[in-house]
N, C-alpha and C positions, 0 to 999 in steps of 0.2 A: 782885852778882857771885857766880858759882858757884865752889865749891871742891870738890875731891875729898877725901872723908873716909874714915877707916878706924877701925873699932872691933873690938876683940878681947875676947870675954867670958871667955877662958881656960878654957872648958869642954872644949876639945879634941875637939869633935864636928864633924860635916859643915857646921854653920852657925856656927861660932865666930867667923869673920871676916866683917865686913860692910863693904863699900865702896860708897859712894853719893855722889851730888852733893848738896851742901847750899848753901843760899843764905846769904850773909853779911848781906843786907838782908832782914829778914823781911817787908817790905812788897812785895817783888817776887813776881810770879806767872809760872810757866813752863808751866802747863797753859792753853793758849789758851782753852779752854772755861770756865775759872774766872776769867779776867781781865775786869774791868769798868772802863769808862772813864766819867768824870763831867765835867760842865761846867754852867755857868749856862744855856747854850743847846745845842741839838742840834749845832750846828757846833763849839762848844768841846769837847763830848764826843767828837766825831769826831776832832778834832785830838789830844785826849788819847789816844784809841785808837791813832792813828798813832804817837805816841811810845812807847806800850807795845809795839806790833808791832816798831818799829825796835829797841827794846831786846832783845826776844826774838830777833830775827834776829842781832843782834850776839853775844848769848850762845851761840846755837846755832852760829854760825860759830867761836867760840872753842872750843866742845866738839869741833867737827869737826877743827880744827887739832890739838888735844890728842890726839884719837883717831888721826889720820893720823900724828902724830909717835910715837905709842906711849905707853902709860901707864907711868910709872916710879914707883918708891917715893918719889922726891923730890917727886913731885906730890901725895902724900897728906898730909893733916893728921890727926893722932890726935885722936879725940874720946872722950868717955865714953858711957855707955849712953843718955844724954839728948841726945846730939849736941853737947854743949858742948866747945869746944876744950880739950885738955889743954895744960898748960904744959910742953911737951917740946921738946927741941933741934930736932927735925925740924919743928916748927910755926913756927919763926922763919925768915923769909926776908928 
């Protein structure tokens, strides 16, 4: 699942704030050229690829809905410079 994250390095320059999508499951892939499907047979690998593609389409649909609704501060999760969630009030939903 993707989440929208925010990081502030507090340097007060033009790139102090970073907002990006971050995956909560590190095993997921969102760049279709980097996704690989596996199986004991070619058919099983193809079925696995179908599952990956369906998951990608679901996530992209969720991103589209979020974009169409508008991005709001409530959608952001605060992270540190390594992308780890901070234990802050706005991270609890």
